[in-house]
N, C-alpha and C positions, 0 to 999 in steps of 0.2 A: 510136239507136232511142227515140224519147220516149213513155214510158207513165206521164206524171204530170199528165194533163190536168185532173184534179179539183183540182190546185193552181193551175195557170194553163194555158191552151190558146192556144198562140202564134197569131199572125196567119196567114191563108192567105197563099199566094203573090199571090193576085189582090189581096188588101187591101194587101199591101207594095208592089205593083207603083202602086197608086193613091195612095199615102201622100202623095207630094209635092204632087199636085193638091189633094188634101183638106187638107193644112196651108195651102196659099194660100188656100183658100175659108174656112178657120176663122181666118184671122190677124187678123180684126178683133172688136172688142168688141161683143158681141150687145146691150148695154145703150145703145150709141150711138143716136143719133137720125138719124144721116146714113145715106145709102143703102147704103154697106158693111155697116154694123151691123145695118141692117135686113134685108139680104140673109142675114147669119149666123144672124140671131135666126129667120127664115123656115125656114132649114134644120134648126135645133134643134127647132123645133116640127113638122117633118115626121118627125124621128125620134121625138118624143114621141108623135105620131098613130100612128105604126106600133108602137110599145109597147103604146099604149091598145087598140088592135085586136087585139094578140095577146094581151093580158091580160083583155080583156073589160071595160074600164073606159071612164070619160070622160078625155079627154085633161088636164083640170085636175087629175085625181086622181094624176098621174105627175109626181116630182120626180125632179131630177138631183143626186147626192151625190158624194162623193170616193170612194166604194166601199161594199160592203155592210156593213162593219164600222161606218162612220158611220150607214148606214142603221138597222141594228140597235140602235145607241146612242141615235139619235134617238127610236126609239119607246119603248124601255125607261126611258130617263132623260127622256122628254117627258111621262110620266103626270101628271096633274093632280090625282089622288086617291090617298091612300095605302091599303095594305090588303094583300091577299093576291095572290100571283102564282103560276101554274101553268107549268112548263117542263119539260123533261126532262133527265136526266142525262147526256145524250150530245149537247149543243149544241156547235156551234162557240164558240171562245174569246170571240168579240165579244159573245156571248149571255150566256155563262156568267160572264164577268167583269164585265159590266153586272149581272147578277142579284148579285152579291157586293157590287157598290156599293149597290145597293137594300136589301140586307140592312143596311148600316151605316147607312142612313136610317131604319131601322124598318119595313121592308116584311117580310113573312114569305113565303119561298118553298118550294114543293113541286116537287122534281124527280124526276119520275116515270121508273122503270127502263124500258127497252125494251119489256119484255113487257107494261106498263100504257099503252103509247102506241096506244090505241084509243079510239074515241068513249065507250066505255062506261067506260074506265079514267080518263078526264079527267072524266067527268060525276061519277063516284064521288068525285073529289078536291076538288070544288067546295066553298066555303064561304060563308057569308053574305055575308063581305066580299071576296070574289074580284073583282078589278078588271081582269086581265089573264089570258090564256092565251098563251103565245108557245111554239110547237112548230115545228120544221123539218120542211119536206116531205119532204126527202130527206137521210139521213144521210151526212155527207162521208167517212167512213172505209170504211163497208162498202155504201153505196148502198140500205141499206133505205128502202122507201118508207111513209109514214105518211098514207094518205089521209084518214081522220078524218071520214069521210062523215057528214054531217048535223050535225056538231058546231058549225058556224057559226050554222045556224039556232037552236039551242038556245041558245048563248051569247047571240046577239042577242035573243032572246025575254027572257033574263034581264038585259040591257044590261050584258054583260060584253064588254069589249074582246078582240079576237082578232088575233093577229100571227103570221104565219108567215115563217120564212126560207126563201126559196126559190131560194137561190143554186145549188144542185146540180139543182134542177128547171128552171130557167128554160131555155127552148129546146131542152129534152131530153125532157120528159114533159109532158103536157098539164097546163096550171095557169091556171085561170081565176078571178079574184078573185070574181066575182059568184057562180059556182057553190060556190066555197069559203065566201062569205059572211063574208070577212075584212074587217077595218077596216085592217090595214096588211099591206104585204108587202115584203121586202127581196130585192135581186137584184144581179148583178155582172155587168159587160161582159166582163172578161177570162178569165172561165170559158167562154165561148162563142166566143173567138176575136177578141174586141175589145181595146182597149187598157187597161192598168191605170191605175188612178186614177179610175175612173168607176164610180159605183154608180147604184142606181135605188130609189125608194121609193114604193111604192102607199099612198095616204092616202085612204080612203073620204070623201066629201063629208060634213062635219058630224061626223067623228070627232075627238074632243079630241086635240091634241097641241100641247105647249110647244116652241117652238124653242130649242135650247140654244147657238145661235149667233146674235150679232146684228151686223146690218152693213147692207148695202143692201137693195135690194128684189127681187133676183133669187129665182127660184123662189116667187115671191109672198111673199117674207119668210121663207119655211118653211127656206130653205137659202141665205142671202145669201152673195155671194162670186161673183166673175167664173167663169162656167161653164167646165168643161173641154170647149171647144169641138170640139177636133180628136177627142177621145175620143168625144163623141155623135155627129160626124158619121161617124167610123168605124163606131160601133155601127150607125147607120142603113143603111151598106153590108152589114153583116153580115146585118141583119134581111131585107134585100131577097132573099137568095138562100136564107134558112132555110126548110127543108120538114121540120118536125118529125117527121112520120109516116115519110117516106123515110129521114130520118136515123137514125130509132130502130131501123127495120128492118136498116139497114147495119152499125150498131153491135152490134146484138144477135147478128147473124151472127158478127161478130168474137168477141163476148163468149163465144158458145157453143163456138167454136173453141178458144178460151183456157181455158175450163172443163175442156173433154175433155182437152186438151193437159197441163193442171196434174194433173188425176186420174191420167193415165196414167205420170206421173213420181212418183207416190206422194205429191203435195201434198194439202192438205185445203182445201177450200173454205169460207170462212168467210160469204160473200154468199150469201142465200138466191135460188133461182132466179128469184123474182119480184123481186128488187132491181132497181135501175136499171142497165141494161147498161153503162152509161158507167163503172161503177165495180165492181171485183172483188177482194175481199180474200181472201187466201189464207195458209197456214202451212206452212212446210216443216221438215224436221228438223234445221234449223241456225238459229242466231240471225237475225231478221230484218236487223238492221243488217250483219251479217257479210254476208249474201246480198247486200244491196243495194250494199255497196261492191264486191264481187267483180263483180257486174253492171255497175256504173258503170265500172270500168277496162276493160270490154269494149265499152263504148258503149251500154249500156241503161240509161235513166234511170226509176226508180219511186220509191216513198216507203214509210215507215213509218206514214202517218197523214196528218192535216192538216198542211198546210205552216207554219202558223201556230204549231205547238208544236214544229217541228224547233229543236233546239238549246236549247229550254226544260228540258230534263231531266224533262218530263212525259211519261207515257206516253198513247197514243191513249185517247180517252175510252171507246171500245167495250170495251176489254181486259177491264176487271173483269167484264164480261159473257160471256166467251168461255171455252171449256174451259181451265183452267190449263195443261193441257199443251201448248196450241197459241199461247198468248199470246206466248210469246218468239219464235216464228217469224213473227209476224205481218208480211206486207207488203202494200202496196195498189198495185194495177195499174189506170190509169184511162186510158180511150179516148176519141176524138173521131172525127168524119167525117174527119179527116186520116188516121187510122189505116188500114192496108191488110192484107189477107190475106197478103201476102208478108212483111210486118213480122212478123206473128203466127207464121208458120212459122219465120221466122229466129231470132225470140226464143226460141220453145221448144225449138229446137236448141240455143241458147247456154244456156239455162236448163237444160237435161240435163247438158251438159258442166261446167258451173259447180257444180252439185248433186254431180256424180261427184266433182269435185276437192276440194269442201270438205268432204265427208264422209270423206276420207281423214284429216282434222286435227281436225275438231269431233265 
């Protein structure tokens, strides 16, 4: 029973069934001038067009990368002007570690705590030399949503660049780059049932960005290297059947069932009621890693936070901002449209029995 979709969401059976045919379509180099190369290039542009429509932007503002980590690095390390950068204290590693690198180069970084991640909180942190604001749209460990309404307009008026890591928002909650007034936004395919190894980057027309890879002309030179054609074609198939509002309602129903069940079992909910329904943080009266190991032995797979931090001996970034009595028991359950009510019923039954067993010894 898979409850770790925020780490990666497996391809649907429908996608898997058509994978061989898509692999045949994607076999040729889209930079080639012969007919087969042209056909692959046309298929890539169809996916790019779908993405642009979904994000509310122009096709030529969408670039394909190797993943959201690369997309985030491209933005943060592609700045042409030094100065002050505002971000949050609970960003994904690909942003936080890029910020650490910027600090070594002489940039000043302000990391806002969760309670300051509001339009007013960001505005209060601006300095005369602020060059970039980079704040995630949906927090990947608790699912907290940071709408930051009106911030993009204010930053644009001040000529400050604006980036959002939209990985956990993409295809799950509304995210339109024109409404957000962002200059850059990063996304990932495998969080939505696509293949790993494919990221997307929105770059507003006219927004400055220095490429950090040099090579061929692919992606207009912004991201050289032969494109992940199979990943792009698979993403195109995923987007064909995407119904954001229907999917949201479906997952919200499952999330509600899960929240109610966890509370009945004495668990503490750590994700707010208005968080993304795709992610639910909770804490129980046993160490999180112990509970996850016990659940894994019974065929239930969840996590203790971002997959990129597992095995790094670093705690989830949100933990310092949680009640200290709940930190040790933190676990993250994450859902997708592949999750079912039957799975939730079965999981809650397994969770109840597991907690009873563990509390005898812990």
